[in-house]
C-alpha positions, 0 to 999 in steps of 0.5 A: 842776351848775348854777351856786348861784343865790341866792334872791331875795325879791321886789321890790316894784313901785312902778307905779300900779295903774291902770297894771298893771291896765288896758291904757289906764290907768282912764278911767272917770269918778268922780262923787260918788255923790250928785246933788241937784236943786232947782229953787226959789230957795231950795232952790238957795241952801240946796243950794249953802250945804250943798255949800259946808259940807259939801264935793264929797261930793255934786253939786247940780243947778240945775233950768231944767226942772221948776223953772222957772215955764212962760214964765220959763224964760229968767229963771231961767237968768239966776238959775241963771247967777248962782248958778253964779258965786256964793261958794257954788260952791265947789268947782266940782260944780254942774250945770244941767239944761237944757229938752228939745231940742224946746223953743223956748227950748233955744238960749236957756237954753243961752246964758245958762247957758254965760255964767255966771262959772262954768262948770257941771260938767255939762250934764243934756238931759231927755227926748231920744226917741232917740240922734239926739234927744240927738245934735242937743242936744249939736251945739247946746251944742258949737256954743255953745262948750261942747264940754268940758263933759261931758253927762248924759242922762235915760232917761225915754221909750221911744224913749231906753229903745230906744236906750239902748245908742247913748245910752251909747256917745255920745263926749258922755254921762258919766252916764245917769240914769233918769227914774222919773216920766216913764217911768211917766207914758209908759205912759198908766196901764198902770203903776199908780201904786204903781210910782212909789213906793219899793217898787213901783219895784224890783219892777214888771217894766216899771220893773225892766227899764228900770233894768236895761238903763240900768245894763248900757248905762252899764257896757258903754260906761264911763259912770256910771249913775245911779239917779233919786229916791225920793219918800217923802223923809221915810222914811229907812229906805225911802230907805236901802234903796232906796239900798242896792237900787240899788248893790248889785243893780241895779248903779247907782253914783250917785243922785238927791236931791231932799231935803238929808235924802236926800243922807247916807244915799245917800252912806253907801249908795253908798261902800265900808265902812271894812271893805271899805277896809281889805280892799281895800288889803291885797289891793292891797299884797299884789299889788303884793308880788307883782308882780301875780301871784296872792296868797292873801289871808284863805284866798281866792285873788285875781288881777287881776280881783279886784284890779280889782274892789279898786281900783275900790271904792278909788277909790269910797271915795277919791272920796266922801272916806271912805277917809282914815281907812282909806288910810294917807297914804303910799298917799294921796299915791303912789295919789292924788297926795294931798300930806301935810299 
């Protein structure tokens, strides 16, 4: 007869979920879900003050392209550099949209911004017409000593959309945004004006195709897809619906705001709910106790594929400061490195 063996209960694994569930850890960039744009001085100052008050639940992008008066782009860049170094940039989550690389003042504006007392969190490159166009901009920025600053780019031209996979694959890209207004305008009136509105931009085939291709390319290369603007900024219901569609149907994980009233609805739409956080914690704790073997939870079977899903949702909730109430303090410390108060 075989020797008697005592049945042992599984010992809970304390390995970090990211180390267990991903071959080389989870390198996906986690950015605030809302990117708030402003370019006029008074609005830029108000945006920074609001971020200082609410915390880094949204980014602020100071606009040196559409926000700068024509011919005064360098002067506007000096103002942006001043604001970057000001007291309201408390969280280090303020980026800058530069001029397009074909503009005669592109390098001069970039130099001014990069000499600011505090470096921008990222630089947005507008209107690249190809992957080579973006690479030219990145080469200039890197030569100015800013190779460590993440770059974002706007897909708003035919050429950029045609080469969107190459753009998403570029090692300097952190996020791609969809430039709705310029994209529609680039069709020279063939796409109706209604496609710039909240309803049309989710139904017109050419616009919807562009959004899907951008999102798919970003996910394929581990970059952040950022949904573009909703111009009906006074229609909170339409804005909330658009944000939910972008997040739940099109796979975007970030969205632009162009008015302070849009920030909270976007954050809410893109942030996992308290119930989702609770479910993610329950599933991951059960998986941890089972040494990450398949488990049954609420009459559903889960394995490493769903564990990865729940880990991503939990990361997003924590990054948006929305998981605090539902996530126990010991898990915040163990999984996210928070120091208990």
